N, CA and C of each residue as an Amber inpcrd file, in Angstrom:
protein
   333
  76.4410000  99.7970000 115.6100000  76.1280000  98.9970000 114.4400000
  76.9090000  99.4920000 113.2160000  77.0310000 100.8090000 113.0710000
  77.7740000 101.3600000 111.9420000  79.2340000 100.9060000 111.9900000
  79.7920000 100.8510000 113.1900000  81.1860000 100.4370000 113.3400000
  81.3570000  98.9810000 112.9090000  80.4300000  98.1270000 113.2760000
  80.4920000  96.7090000 112.8850000  80.4090000  96.5800000 111.3710000
  79.5140000  97.3200000 110.7470000  79.3890000  97.2770000 109.2940000
  80.6490000  97.8030000 108.6170000  81.2410000  98.8610000 109.1680000
  82.4690000  99.4090000 108.6080000  83.6080000  98.3940000 108.6970000
  83.7440000  97.7500000 109.8530000  84.7910000  96.7440000 110.0240000
  84.5640000  95.5780000 109.0670000  83.3220000  95.1250000 108.9380000
  83.0160000  94.0250000 108.0190000  83.3420000  94.4210000 106.5810000
  82.9850000  95.6270000 106.1940000  83.2770000  96.1190000 104.8530000
  84.7790000  96.1540000 104.6040000  85.5510000  96.6780000 105.5560000
  87.0000000  96.7430000 105.4060000  87.6210000  95.3530000 105.3120000
  87.1180000  94.4120000 106.0870000  87.6320000  93.0380000 106.0030000
  87.3560000  92.4260000 104.6400000  86.2140000  92.7080000 104.0770000
  85.8880000  92.1910000 102.7380000  86.8320000  92.8040000 101.7040000
  87.0770000  94.1170000 101.7960000  87.9950000  94.7790000 100.8610000
  89.3870000  94.1830000 100.9650000  89.8810000  93.9960000 102.1860000
  91.2110000  93.4090000 102.3800000  91.2520000  92.0070000 101.7930000
  90.2240000  91.2050000 102.0250000  90.1860000  89.8470000 101.4810000
  90.2060000  89.8660000  99.9580000  89.4950000  90.8010000  99.3600000
  89.4990000  90.8920000  97.8970000  90.8620000  91.3060000  97.3810000
  91.5070000  92.2550000  98.0410000  92.8280000  92.6840000  97.6070000
  93.8460000  91.5690000  97.7430000  93.7950000  90.8380000  98.8360000
  94.7110000  89.7190000  99.0130000  94.4240000  88.6380000  97.9790000
  93.1660000  88.4190000  97.6660000  92.8030000  87.4240000  96.6670000
  93.3170000  87.7600000  95.2900000  93.4850000  89.0410000  94.9960000
  94.0170000  89.4630000  93.7020000  95.5350000  89.4570000  93.6780000
  96.1490000  89.2780000  94.8190000  97.6040000  89.3470000  94.9160000
  98.2660000  88.1220000  94.3490000  99.5830000  88.0710000  94.5380000
 100.3650000  86.9780000  93.9960000 100.0760000  85.6740000  94.6870000
 100.4830000  85.5460000  95.9260000 100.2550000  84.3350000  96.6780000
 101.3620000  83.3250000  96.4950000 101.2870000  82.2810000  97.3320000
 102.3360000  81.2600000  97.3570000 102.5220000  80.5680000  96.0140000
 101.4630000  80.4170000  95.2490000 101.5460000  79.6720000  93.9970000
 101.9500000  80.5220000  92.8060000 102.1150000  81.8080000  93.0030000
 102.4690000  82.6720000  91.8850000 103.8990000  82.4050000  91.4390000
 104.1210000  82.2830000  90.1420000 105.4850000  82.0670000  89.6470000
 106.3880000  83.2840000  89.8460000 105.8170000  84.4250000  90.2350000
 106.6010000  85.6270000  90.4750000 107.3160000  85.5570000  91.8270000
 106.7710000  84.7930000  92.7780000 107.3610000  84.6940000  94.1170000
 108.7940000  84.1820000  94.0170000 109.6990000  84.8730000  94.7000000
 111.0980000  84.4880000  94.7140000 111.9870000  85.7080000  94.6400000
 113.2780000  85.4650000  94.4840000 114.2560000  86.5480000  94.3850000
 114.7530000  86.6240000  92.9510000 114.7230000  87.8360000  92.4040000
 115.1100000  88.0920000  91.0280000 116.1750000  89.1790000  91.0160000
 117.0340000  89.1670000  89.9980000 118.1190000  90.1350000  89.9220000
 118.1240000  90.8350000  88.5770000 118.5110000  92.1170000  88.6180000
 118.7160000  92.9040000  87.3910000 119.7200000  94.0010000  87.7100000
 120.8570000  93.9930000  87.0270000 121.8670000  95.0510000  87.1710000
 122.2010000  95.3550000  88.6280000 122.5510000  94.3390000  89.4070000
 122.9150000  94.4740000  90.8220000 121.7590000  94.8390000  91.7370000
 120.5470000  94.9060000  91.2290000 119.3630000  95.1280000  92.0550000
 118.7160000  93.7820000  92.3300000 118.3200000  93.5470000  93.5670000
 117.5920000  92.3330000  93.9320000 116.1420000  92.6990000  94.2180000
 115.2300000  91.9300000  93.6600000 113.7940000  92.1070000  93.8460000
 113.2710000  90.8470000  94.5200000 112.8550000  90.9560000  95.7740000
 112.3470000  89.8000000  96.5140000 110.8300000  89.9010000  96.6060000
 110.1430000  89.0990000  95.7920000 108.6890000  89.0390000  95.7790000
 108.2590000  87.9680000  96.7810000 107.6470000  88.3900000  97.8790000
 107.2100000  87.4550000  98.9220000 105.7860000  86.9980000  98.6740000
 105.4680000  85.8150000  99.1770000 104.1470000  85.2230000  98.9420000
 103.0310000  85.9910000  99.6360000 103.3640000  86.8620000 100.5870000
 102.3220000  87.6490000 101.2600000 102.0040000  88.9470000 100.5160000
 102.5710000  89.1180000  99.3140000 102.2870000  90.3080000  98.5130000
 103.1940000  91.4870000  98.8160000 104.2600000  91.2580000  99.5820000
 105.2230000  92.3250000  99.8370000 106.4380000  92.1420000  98.9440000
 107.1600000  93.2280000  98.7360000 108.3820000  93.1890000  97.9370000
 109.4590000  93.9790000  98.6700000 110.6970000  93.4850000  98.5810000
 111.8600000  94.1970000  99.0950000 112.8320000  94.3430000  97.9310000
 113.2620000  95.5850000  97.6840000 114.1960000  95.8680000  96.5950000
 115.4840000  96.3900000  97.2190000 116.6140000  95.7490000  96.8940000
 117.8930000  96.1890000  97.4490000 118.9330000  96.3190000  96.3440000
 119.8980000  97.1780000  96.5810000 121.0150000  97.3680000  95.6670000
 122.2170000  96.6620000  96.2530000 122.7760000  95.7180000  95.4940000
 123.9690000  94.9850000  95.9380000 123.8140000  94.3890000  97.3320000
 122.6290000  93.9220000  97.6580000 122.3410000  93.3230000  98.9610000
 122.6550000  94.2760000 100.1130000 122.5850000  95.5710000  99.8750000
 122.8420000  96.5860000 100.8870000 121.5070000  96.9870000 101.5140000
 121.3000000  96.5680000 102.7580000 120.0170000  96.8170000 103.4150000
 119.7270000  98.3110000 103.5540000 120.7520000  99.1480000 103.5700000
 120.5290000 100.5890000 103.6930000 119.8660000 101.1840000 102.4530000
 119.9710000 100.5060000 101.3310000 119.3580000 101.0190000 100.1130000
 118.0300000 100.3210000  99.8160000 117.4920000  99.6390000 100.8210000
 116.2840000  98.8410000 100.6050000 115.0540000  99.7110000 100.4090000
 114.2290000  99.2770000  99.4860000 112.9010000  99.8370000  99.3190000
 111.9240000  98.7070000  99.5940000 110.7930000  99.0170000 100.1600000
 109.7880000  97.9990000 100.4380000 108.4770000  98.4390000  99.8210000
 107.5920000  97.4960000  99.6470000 106.2950000  97.8260000  99.0930000
 105.4280000  96.6020000  98.9470000 104.4960000  96.7060000  98.0420000
 103.5660000  95.6090000  97.7810000 103.5270000  95.3170000  96.2890000
 103.0770000  94.1240000  95.9790000 102.9060000  93.7300000  94.5900000
 101.6450000  92.9030000  94.4790000 101.0750000  92.8850000  93.2890000
  99.9080000  92.0410000  93.0220000  99.9030000  91.6740000  91.5450000
  99.2280000  90.5840000  91.2630000  99.0960000  90.0890000  89.8940000
  97.6180000  89.9650000  89.5770000  97.2520000  90.4550000  88.4130000
  95.9040000  90.2830000  87.9000000  96.0470000  89.9230000  86.4250000
  95.7000000  88.6810000  86.0890000  95.9260000  88.1320000  84.7530000
  97.4190000  88.2180000  84.4290000  97.7900000  88.9580000  83.3970000
  99.2120000  89.0570000  83.0540000  99.7660000  90.4390000  83.4010000
  99.1560000  91.0980000  84.3730000  99.5920000  92.4310000  84.7940000
 100.1330000  92.3630000  86.2210000 101.3590000  92.8800000  86.3890000
 102.0310000  92.9430000  87.6860000 102.0570000  94.4060000  88.1150000
 101.5510000  94.6780000  89.3100000 101.5060000  96.0380000  89.8300000
 102.4010000  96.1310000  91.0520000 103.2810000  97.1470000  91.0740000
 104.2140000  97.3690000  92.1790000 103.9570000  98.7330000  92.7960000
 103.9950000  98.7830000  94.1240000 103.9240000 100.0330000  94.8720000
 105.0150000  99.9550000  95.9210000 105.9110000 100.9520000  95.9670000
 107.0070000 100.8350000  96.9210000 107.4500000 102.1830000  97.4580000
 108.1980000 102.1170000  98.5740000 108.8090000 103.2940000  99.1790000
 110.2860000 103.0100000  99.3760000 111.0570000 104.0520000  99.4930000
 112.4700000 103.9300000  99.8250000 112.7780000 105.0260000 100.8290000
 113.1360000 104.6450000 102.0400000 113.4320000 105.5760000 103.1180000
 112.2980000 106.5780000 103.3020000 111.0720000 106.0820000 103.2730000
 109.9040000 106.9180000 103.5140000 109.3920000 107.6850000 102.3130000
 110.0800000 107.6290000 101.1710000 109.6500000 108.3350000  99.9660000
 108.8330000 107.3770000  99.1020000 107.6010000 107.7680000  98.7590000
 106.7470000 106.9330000  97.9170000 107.1340000 107.0940000  96.4580000
 107.2090000 105.9750000  95.7560000 107.4320000 105.9830000  94.3170000
 106.0830000 105.7780000  93.6390000 105.9360000 106.2500000  92.4130000
 104.6680000 106.0310000  91.7130000 104.3740000 104.5340000  91.5750000
 103.1100000 104.1920000  91.5470000 102.7080000 102.8080000  91.3090000
 103.0870000 102.4600000  89.8810000 103.7530000 101.3280000  89.7140000
 104.1400000 100.8590000  88.3840000 103.3240000  99.6330000  88.0280000
 102.8980000  99.5870000  86.8020000 102.1370000  98.4460000  86.3270000
 102.7760000  97.9290000  85.0450000 103.0100000  96.6320000  84.9930000
 103.6930000  96.0100000  83.8600000 102.8800000  94.8230000  83.3710000
 102.9520000  94.5410000  82.0840000 102.5550000  93.2170000  81.6320000
 103.7880000  92.3470000  81.8410000 103.5690000  91.1030000  82.1840000
 104.7180000  90.2500000  82.4370000 104.5670000  88.9150000  81.7390000
 105.7300000  88.3160000  81.4920000 105.7820000  86.9810000  80.8990000
 107.0940000  86.3510000  81.3480000 107.2560000  85.1040000  80.9980000
 108.4820000  84.3830000  81.3230000 109.1200000  83.9080000  80.0270000
 110.4400000  84.0690000  79.9540000 111.1730000  83.6260000  78.7750000
 112.5110000  83.0720000  79.2330000 112.7790000  81.8210000  78.9090000
 114.0350000  81.1590000  79.2700000 114.3480000  81.2870000  80.7540000
 113.3360000  81.1440000  81.6030000 113.5290000  81.2040000  83.0450000
 113.6430000  82.6040000  83.6090000 113.5130000  83.6270000  82.7760000
 113.5870000  85.0090000  83.2330000 112.1910000  85.6170000  83.2910000
 112.0450000  86.5860000  84.1570000 110.8020000  87.3350000  84.2800000
 110.9420000  88.5940000  83.4330000 110.0650000  88.7460000  82.4680000
 110.0980000  89.8860000  81.5570000 108.9820000  90.8470000  81.9570000
 109.3440000  92.0790000  82.3260000 108.3790000  93.1100000  82.6680000
 108.3520000  94.1240000  81.5300000 107.1650000  94.3620000  80.9950000
 107.0050000  95.2600000  79.8530000 106.1830000  96.4750000  80.2900000
 106.7810000  97.6550000  80.1720000 106.0730000  98.8780000  80.5200000
 105.0860000  99.2310000  79.4210000 104.1600000 100.0940000  79.7320000
 103.0870000 100.4060000  78.7840000 103.5990000 100.9990000  77.4850000
 104.7460000 101.6570000  77.4980000 105.2810000 102.2430000  76.2680000
 106.2420000 101.3080000  75.5600000 106.3500000 100.0420000  76.0440000
 107.0840000  99.0260000  75.3170000 108.4560000  98.6650000  75.8380000
 109.0360000  99.4880000  76.7420000 110.3430000  99.1440000  77.2960000
 110.2520000  97.8650000  78.1100000 111.2950000  97.0500000  78.0420000
 111.3190000  95.7770000  78.7680000 112.4260000  95.7630000  79.8140000
 112.1530000  95.1080000  80.9240000 113.1520000  94.8160000  81.9380000
 113.1890000  93.2910000  82.0680000 114.3740000  92.7410000  82.0840000
 114.5330000  91.2970000  82.2550000 115.1320000  91.0310000  83.6220000
 114.4420000  90.2440000  84.4240000 114.9210000  89.8600000  85.7420000
 115.2540000  88.3750000  85.7160000 116.3830000  88.0150000  86.2880000
 116.8390000  86.6240000  86.3210000 116.6190000  86.0660000  87.7220000
 116.0380000  84.8650000  87.7950000 115.7610000  84.2570000  89.0980000
 117.0520000  83.9100000  89.8150000 117.1320000  84.3180000  91.1060000
 118.2490000  84.0000000  91.9640000 117.8620000  82.8570000  92.8840000
 116.6790000  82.9150000  93.4630000 116.1750000  81.8580000  94.3590000
 114.7650000  81.4980000  93.9720000
């Protein structure tokens, strides 16, 4: 019985996390570029980051959106990077990511 309750609890947690994620309707979904880096935000909440479309430099991870906050968690060749959280907005078709200390990154939609 404990195992059934544990599995049910874990399924509820996963459903809640997926519900907080981006999803197919999120305007973040797509491929974005910044300084030869490509950021592919997939509708299943995964992200692939590559340099100059070089698969050997790929990092993978997850992303989620909650209100106007975008959270990224990724690895590159097995090395975990710190979780990054940004406020985001759109300006002239670009995705603007603002770090907590005010620095901005502008990503341009490729696809």
